[in-house]
C-alpha positions in Angstrom: 58.7 -48.0 -47.1 55.6 -46.0 -46.1 52.3 -47.9 -46.1 49.9 -47.1 -48.9 46.8 -45.2 -47.9 43.5 -46.7 -49.1 41.0 -44.6 -47.1 41.2 -41.0 -45.9 38.6 -38.9 -44.2 39.4 -35.2 -44.0 37.6 -33.1 -41.4 34.4 -35.0 -42.1 31.1 -34.0 -40.5 27.7 -35.6 -41.0 24.3 -34.1 -40.1 21.0 -35.9 -40.6 17.7 -34.1 -40.8 14.8 -35.8 -39.1 11.4 -34.2 -39.1 13.1 -30.8 -39.9 15.4 -31.3 -36.9 19.1 -31.4 -37.6 20.9 -34.2 -35.8 24.7 -33.9 -35.9 26.5 -37.4 -35.8 30.1 -36.7 -36.8 32.1 -33.6 -35.9 35.2 -33.1 -38.1 36.6 -36.6 -38.2 40.0 -37.1 -39.8 41.3 -40.6 -40.3 43.6 -42.7 -42.5 43.4 -46.5 -43.2 46.2 -48.2 -45.0 46.2 -51.0 -47.6 46.3 -54.4 -45.8 45.3 -53.1 -42.4 42.8 -54.7 -40.1 41.0 -51.8 -38.2 38.2 -51.9 -35.7 35.8 -49.1 -34.8 34.3 -49.1 -31.3 32.1 -46.9 -29.3 28.7 -46.6 -27.6 25.4 -46.5 -29.6 25.1 -43.2 -31.3 28.8 -42.5 -31.4 28.9 -42.5 -35.2 30.4 -45.9 -35.9 28.0 -47.0 -38.6 28.0 -43.5 -40.1 31.7 -43.8 -40.7 31.2 -47.2 -42.2 28.5 -45.9 -44.6 30.7 -43.0 -45.7 33.7 -45.2 -46.4 31.4 -47.6 -48.2 30.0 -45.0 -50.5 26.5 -45.5 -49.1 26.3 -41.9 -47.8 28.0 -38.6 -48.4 29.5 -36.2 -45.8 27.8 -33.0 -45.0 31.2 -31.3 -44.8 34.7 -32.6 -45.5 36.1 -35.1 -48.0 36.2 -38.9 -48.2 39.0 -40.4 -50.4 38.9 -44.1 -51.5 42.1 -45.4 -53.1 43.1 -41.8 -53.9 39.8 -40.7 -55.4 37.6 -38.1 -53.8 34.2 -39.9 -53.6 32.4 -37.1 -51.7 31.0 -35.5 -54.8 30.6 -38.5 -57.1 27.2 -39.2 -58.8 25.1 -42.1 -57.6 26.2 -44.2 -60.6 29.8 -43.6 -59.9 29.3 -44.4 -56.2 27.6 -47.6 -57.2 30.6 -48.5 -59.4 33.0 -47.8 -56.6 31.1 -50.0 -54.3 30.9 -52.8 -56.8 34.6 -52.7 -57.7 36.3 -51.9 -54.4 34.1 -52.9 -51.4 32.6 -56.0 -49.9 29.9 -55.5 -47.2 29.1 -57.8 -44.3 26.1 -56.8 -42.1 24.8 -57.8 -38.7 21.5 -58.9 -40.1 23.2 -60.9 -42.9 20.9 -59.3 -45.6 20.6 -62.5 -47.6 17.7 -62.9 -50.0 15.4 -65.5 -48.4 14.1 -67.1 -51.7 17.7 -67.7 -53.0 19.9 -70.5 -51.8 23.5 -69.9 -50.6 25.0 -70.3 -54.1 22.5 -67.9 -55.6 23.1 -65.3 -52.9 26.8 -65.4 -53.5 26.3 -65.1 -57.2 24.1 -62.0 -56.9 26.8 -59.3 -56.9 28.4 -60.9 -59.9 25.1 -60.9 -61.7 24.9 -57.1 -61.1 28.5 -56.8 -62.4 27.5 -58.6 -65.6 29.5 -61.8 -65.1 28.3 -64.7 -67.2 26.3 -67.5 -65.5 28.9 -70.3 -65.7 31.7 -68.1 -64.4 29.7 -66.7 -61.5 28.3 -70.1 -60.5 31.9 -71.5 -60.5 33.3 -68.6 -58.4 30.3 -68.7 -55.9 31.0 -72.4 -55.4 34.7 -71.8 -54.8 34.0 -69.0 -52.3 31.5 -71.1 -50.3 34.0 -73.9 -50.2 36.6 -71.4 -49.0 34.4 -70.5 -46.0 33.6 -74.1 -45.2 30.1 -74.4 -46.7 30.6 -76.7 -49.6 27.8 -78.9 -48.1 25.4 -76.0 -47.9 25.4 -74.7 -51.5 21.7 -75.4 -52.2 20.4 -74.5 -48.7 18.3 -71.3 -48.3 19.0 -68.9 -45.4 16.2 -70.3 -43.2 17.9 -73.7 -43.4 21.2 -72.3 -42.1 22.5 -71.4 -38.6 23.4 -67.8 -37.8 27.1 -68.5 -38.2 26.5 -70.2 -41.5 24.4 -67.3 -42.8 27.2 -64.9 -41.9 29.8 -67.1 -43.7 27.5 -67.0 -46.8 27.4 -63.2 -46.4 31.2 -63.1 -46.3 31.5 -65.3 -49.4 29.1 -62.9 -51.1 31.2 -59.9 -50.0 34.2 -61.5 -51.8 32.3 -62.2 -55.0 33.8 -59.3 -57.0 37.2 -59.6 -55.4 37.1 -56.3 -53.5 40.1 -54.7 -51.9 38.2 -53.6 -48.8 35.9 -55.6 -46.5 33.5 -53.5 -44.4 31.9 -55.5 -41.6 29.2 -53.8 -39.5 28.7 -55.7 -36.2 29.4 -59.0 -38.0 29.2 -61.0 -34.8 26.2 -59.1 -33.3 23.6 -61.8 -33.9 25.9 -64.8 -33.2 26.8 -67.0 -30.3 30.3 -66.9 -28.9 31.6 -69.9 -30.9 30.1 -68.6 -34.2 31.4 -65.1 -33.5 34.9 -66.4 -32.9 34.8 -68.3 -36.2 33.7 -65.2 -38.1 36.5 -63.0 -36.6 39.0 -65.7 -37.4 37.7 -65.8 -41.0 38.0 -62.0 -41.3 41.6 -62.2 -39.9 42.4 -64.8 -42.5 41.1 -62.6 -45.3 43.2 -59.8 -43.9 46.3 -62.0 -43.8 45.7 -62.7 -47.5 46.1 -59.0 -48.2 42.6 -57.4 -48.0 41.9 -54.3 -45.9 39.3 -55.1 -43.3 37.3 -52.6 -41.2 34.9 -53.9 -38.6 32.4 -52.0 -36.4 31.9 -53.9 -33.2 30.7 -53.6 -29.6 32.9 -56.5 -28.5 36.1 -55.2 -27.0 37.8 -58.6 -27.3 37.2 -58.7 -31.0 38.0 -55.0 -31.5 41.4 -55.6 -29.9 42.2 -58.3 -32.5 42.6 -55.6 -35.1 45.9 -53.9 -35.7 44.3 -50.6 -34.7 41.2 -49.9 -32.6 39.5 -46.5 -33.2 37.4 -45.4 -30.2 34.5 -43.0 -31.0 32.4 -41.0 -28.6 29.8 -38.4 -29.5 30.9 -38.2 -33.1 34.6 -37.6 -32.3 37.7 -39.9 -32.2 38.3 -40.4 -28.5 41.5 -42.4 -29.1 43.3 -44.9 -31.2 44.7 -48.1 -29.6 47.2 -50.4 -31.2 45.8 -54.0 -31.2 47.2 -56.6 -28.8 
């Protein structure tokens, strides 16, 4: 049986305008990602890694070409429809964690469910379950400043799972972590993938990139090669 496609980029280019100067970042990228895959994207700074992540995550639009998410062309959707796709389909994990400092771990994980209109009792119960699942049942009431880097990233992963997304997009998820914490985060992402979620990570760490089923190597806004994980 052929694997089911969940993401497709067709001849995608992206040009940013900075101070009236056009800066091309992607040059006609075509790419498919399949349901249940673990894919890594690697390349030097400025190669277009985060831009691809933003396009797949409906945070940006291509200048040319088409982006399909679960069979739907998201390239021309309104901002409201893009927000709905993000809320229903995608969980984000960022290098800087992006936790709300004044909220504790439980409240940070509840936040996406609050935006989705989930009632208080249900979102609090699910947030607790998710934090227990990432090993933070003893940190529910702690604020981000009271947590280690690895713990903050686990809170961020729990938050990414809040609305039960099909796709996890992780942009340099180990970039601010020591080796032990980084290993724990990659293991957790692999566990989520084994449970059936599609996982896409951007990373500078070759060792982590090769843990994926496919490693996409970018250079100067083009796909330089695709390597099967080891």
